[in-house]
N, C-alpha and C positions, 0 to 999 in steps of 0.2 A: 338467476334466471326469472323473469317476469312470468307470472302464473297466466295462463291463456285468458282467464276471465278479466284479468287487469290490462290487457293490451289494448291501446287505443285503436280506433277504427283504421286510421291511415296505416298503421303497422300490419293490421290483420289484411288489408287489401293487398299490400305489398307482399305479404308471404303467400297469400293465396295467387298472385300472379307469378310468384317464383316456384309455386307448388311445394313450399315447405311447411305450409299448414293447410288443413282442409277445414271447410266450413262445418263439416260434421263434427270432428274432433273439438273444434272450438264451441260449437254449440253443446256438446255433451259436456264440456268442462264448465261452462255458464250454468247448465242446468243442475250439475252437481253441486255448484257453489251456492245456487239458489235453494237447493235442498237443505243445506247447511243452515243458511241464513233465515230462511223464510218463517220458521216456527217463532223466531225472536222478534222479527220487525214487520211482518204481515204487509208487504208492500204489493202484492199481485193481486189481479183479478183475471180469471180465465187464463191461468196458467196451464199450458197443454203441451207437455213434452214431446208427445208423439207428433203433434201438428208442427212443432218447431223442428223436429228432426226431419220431417218430410220436406219441409221448406230447405233445410240444410244440405239434404242429399240432392235435391233438384239444383241448388245453387253450385255444389261440388261438380255435378255433371257439366253444368255450363263452363266452369272454369277449366276443367279437363278438355273440354272442347275448344278452349281460347274464345269462348262466346259469352263473357259476363252480361247480365242483363242491363246493369247500370251501375251508377256510382257507388252503391252500397251492397253490392251483391255478396250475400253471405255473412253480412255483420249482424250479430244479435242486437236486437232492439226491443224496446217496449214503447206502449201507446198509452197515454192517459185514458181512462175509462169513459170520459166524456167525449171523447173523439171517436165517432161512430166506426164500427167495422162491420162490414157486410156480414148478415147472418147472426150477429151477436146482439143480445139485449143491451141497452145502455141505461143502467139504473140510476145514473147521476148520484151515486153515493147514498141513496136513500131507500128505505124499504117502502116508501110512499109510491114509488114508481112502479107502473105495470111492465113486465118484462117481456117486450115486444122485439123480435129480431129486427135489427137495421136493414133497411132496403139496400144501401150502398155504403162503401167506404166514404167517409168525409175526406175532404181535400188532403189533409196531412198524412192520413193513412194510406190514401191512394197513391200518393207521391212516395212514400216508403216501399210500398209494394212494387210499384213500377221500377225502383231503383235496386230491387232484389233483396232488401234487408229481410232478415228473418225475424219475424215478429214472435218473440218468445212468450210475451204475456201482455196483459194491459195491467194497469196500474191504479192504485185506489184514489179515492178523493172523499172529502166529507159531503154530508148532505147537501145536495144541489150546488156545490162548490162555494157555499156561503161561509165557511170557515178558513183560518189560517192554522188548521191543525189536522190531524188524521182521524178525527172523531166522526163516525159514521153509524147509522142505524143499518146499513146493508152490509158493508165490508167489516171485518174484524179491525181493532184498533192498531193503526200503523204506527211505528216507533222508529226512532232515530238510532242509526247504527253507531254513532259515537258514543251513545249513552242511551240506553233502552228505556230508561225511565223518563226521557225527554220525547216529545213529538218531532216528526220531521218538518213541519210546517205544512202550508197549504195554500190553496187547495190542490196543487200538485203534489200531494203527500207522498204517495206510493213512488212517484218518478224521482223526486229528490232522494229518498231512502234507497231506491234500487241503484241509482248512479252512485252514492256513496258507498254502498255495500259491494258493488261489482257485478250487478246483474247485465253484464254487457257494456258496451261503451255508449250506446246511443238511447236517448230517452226523449219523448215528446210530452210537454206539458201545455197548459194554457194560463192565461193571466188577464184579469180585469181590474186588479187593484194592488197587485203583487204576487199573484199565485205562483208564478215562476221564480221570481227572485227571492221571496221569502224562505221557500224551502231550499233554494241553492245556497242562500246565506247560512241557513241553520244546519245544512248538511255538508258545507265545505265544498260544494262543486261549482260548476260554471253554468251560467244560464243568460240568455239574451231574450228580453222581450223586444221584438222588433218593432219597427214603424208599424202603425195600423195599416192593415192590408198587404203588407209585404209578404206574409204568408197566408194565402187564402184559407179561410176557415168556414164551415158551414154547421150551424147557423152562425152568421155574423151578428154582432151587437156592439153598441158603442163602447169604444175602449178595450174590447176582447181581442186577445191575440194568442196564437200558438207559437212555440218556440223551442229550441232545442235545450236540453238538460244533459250535460256532459260533464267529464272530469277535466277537460282541457278546451281551450279556445279552438285549437286545430280541429277537433272532432265537432265542434259546433258549427265552424265554417264549412265542413264538408256537409253537415246536413242542411244549412242554408242554401247550398248549392242546389239541393233537392227540393226542398220544402217551399221555395220562393217561386217555384214554377206556377203560371197562372191557372186558374180555375173559375169559370164563369158563375158558379154557384155563390160566390161571395160578392156581394153587391158593393162591398167597400175595398175590394182588392185594388192594388196598385196596377198600372200598366206593366206589362212584361219588360223587363230590363236586363240587360247583360251585365251583370255586376261580377267582377272579378274577385269571387270569394277566396280564391286560392292565394290572394295576395294579402291575406291576414297577417303575415310574418313580415313586417317591416323592421323588427329589432327594436331595442330600447330607444334607438335613435329617433323613432316616431313621436317621442315625448318631447323633443328638443324643440324650443321655441313656441310650444302650446301655451295658451292662456286658459287655466283651469280654475273654476270656482270650487271653492270648498265650503260645503254646506253642512254644518254640525247642529243646527236647530231647525227641525221641521216647521216651527211656528204653531203647531198643534200636536195634541196627542201626548203619549207618555214622554218623559225626558230620556234623553239618552244616557245609557248606563256608562260608568267611567271607564271599564275595560273596552266596551265598544268604540267610545270616543278615542281612547288612546290608540287603538289599533288603526283607525281611520286617519288620525293625525300623523301616525309613522307612515302609513301609505303615502300621504302627501309629501312628507319629507323625501321619501324615496323618488317620488316623481319629480320633485324639485331638484334633487341632487342629478337626476338624469336631464336636466336642461328645461323642465316645465316651469313656467310662472304660476305660482299659487296664489289665489286671490280669495280671501275670506268672503263669504256671502251673507247677507242678512235673509232672515226666513222670508218666504213669499206666500206661504199657505197660512190660512187663518183657520180657527177652530170653526168658525161659521161654514167655512167651505166643506171642511170634513164632515161636519153633522149634517149639512144639507145633502150631500151625496149619500150619507148613512141613511137619512130619512126617506129619500126617494127610493133607495133599493128596499127599505122595509115596506113601503106601499106597493112596490112591484110584487115583492114575495107575499105579502098579505093578500093582494088580489089572485095571484097564482094558487095560494093555499086554499082561499075561500072557493075556488072553482073545482077542488078535489072532493069526493064524496068523504063524509066524515070519518069513516072508518080508515080511508087511506091518509087523510089529514092528520089523524092521531098517531100515525106511524113516524111522522117527522120528528126529528130530535126537538126535544122540548125547549131547549135554549134558542133555537131558529124560530119555533112557532111563537115563543114569548116576544122574540126580537120582530118578527113580522107583524104580529097582531097589536104591537104598540103603536102602529101607524094607523089603527082603525078610526081614530077620532080626528084625523088631520083634515082640515078644510082644504077646498080647492086651491085657495090663495096660498096656503102653506106649502102644499105639494109643488105648485108652481116655483115659489120661492126656492124650496129645496131643489128643484130640477135646475134652477138658474145657476147654482154653484158650480155645477159641471163646467159651463161656459166661463164663469169667473176664475175657475181653476185653470182652465185651458190658457186664458189670456195672461194671467199672472205667471204662469209656468213659462210661456215663451218669452214673455217680457224679461223675466229675471235670468234667463239663460243666454240672452241674445248678445251679452257682453264676452261670452266665453266661447272657446271651442268645445270644451266638454265640462261637465260639472260632476264632482265627485262628493259622495255622501256615505253615512251607513245606509245599509238597505232597511235594517230595523233598530229600534232603539235598545233592544235586548237580545241575548243569544236565545237558543232553544228553551222553551218552557215545558212544563209537566206534560206528558203525553196525554193525560186523561182530560185536560182543560180544553174547552173550545176556543178560547183565545186567552192573551196573557192577562186580561183584566178579569175574566171568568164572570163577566156582567153583560147580559144581553142589551143592555141600555147603553153601554159604553164598549161596544164590540170592535171598533176599528181604530182605536187608539194607537196602534201599532204600525199603520200603513201611511203615515204621513209623508214619508221620504219616497214611496213607491207609487202611489195612487195618482199624483199629478202628471207623471209621464205616460200614463194610459190615457188621460184626458187630452193631454197635448200632443199625443200620436208620436211621441219621439221614442227613439230606441233606447234602451236602458239595459244595462247588464249587471249582474252579480258575480264577483270574483272573490275568492277568499283571500283575506289580508291578514289574518292572525287567529288567534285562540285566547280563550278565557284561560284564567288560572286552573279551571276544572278540566281543560283540554276541548272546550266546545269551539267550533269554528265561528268565525265573524265574516261577514260578507261586506265588500266595499261595492257601492253602486257607482257605475259610470254611465252617465247619460250624454247623448249627442243631440245635435239638432235634427229635425225631421228629415228623414231619409237617409242619413249617414250611418247606415247600420254597419257597412264595412268598416267605417272609421272607428266606431265603438269596439269591433272585435279588434282592429289593430292596436288601439290604446290598452285594451285588456291583455292582449298578448304581450304587449310591452311590459306591463306591470308584472306579468307572470315570470318575466325574465329577471326582474330585479327585486322581487319580493323577498321576503325572508323564507329560509328553508321550510318546507311543508311537512307536516307530520305524515307517518305512514298511514294509509287507508285503515279503517277499522276492520277486524276480522271477527267471524263469527264466534260466539262462545264455544268452548271446547266441550261442554257439558250440555 
């Protein structure tokens, strides 16, 4: 029998409807499971059991009346720390931020509450979300449930760890260069970075998206139904659209006849490790056997594109840090200070040329993908790395060498998902990225679900240490 904390959201909702399970007993089970895991992976911020149980009791009363509040009523969920929740401080993962209570729920948090979800906790992130790790000056170091010597990825670090560890079925993260897909890959879960504006977010920023982090495509589709509702606070949000998210399950037949590009070389950054390459090639063969046409792709990113985006972000962060009082600036992670301050000497011309790489990346990505229905690739060139490291290179002057596969789809505004496609010889998960054309979020979910149906058997989810 599946443990309550492992049940997917759609099964919980069916059980609530049939009155075979209560939101209270499920929330209690999830909280007990978190208590066992949390000393080892430190995925949460603002874990408040009594508040969660109060939400669960209210949900139980609604189900008993036959009046559920919304599509997620009573389902345990977490929200990334940088998504504001009313009355709670938003430290952005760093000790440098003043802890001021948020005035209102940000759009993703508001949609989850309106749908009746039980917000069990918020989840951790690194300083300012500028790392693909769980290293933070505010939160304890977050770790990967598959191997606690490794990091969960980032910047949605706690969300990835929480989903893999079974902190309930639904989790929300954010992504500006891979921050949903990287932890999804390294924690063996599913995540969708939607088309820009599909899920309203506040504050909006070029390339920034919120998205679901779940164990299954089915639960992500359920979240998309809720999270994609309009919100005027996002100046880049897409027009309201009635998307049939429930039609994510088209079976493995969805792959038949598709023309899928296979990208194994990002054109920049670190080389793809052999085990990662082998797992993605295996995924491509399975898709081909299901009727897809797989076409090898030449790389379309360049090191100049990656470096330009890096240097622009350095200058943005340098300006932000210089605006802080010295005492607060000194609290920022030294790695990030070194990275940001390296931009101090850039000229205006150099910053302009750096910023232009965002546009060049967008143009190159759309052009390269235009010949295909979907594009598959590794999410990252390597599996999860040591938890204590801020980045795979551990070099603040080469900090983004692992995002060559993910960042182009932020700049092109295309939907891109991570779905587990295998494991290393040491048992670490490996993510397959599936990208679609702009606005085809449902299609990406359908292809990802089709791959779920044909992929090799999955390992059991990790369990908390017994000691």
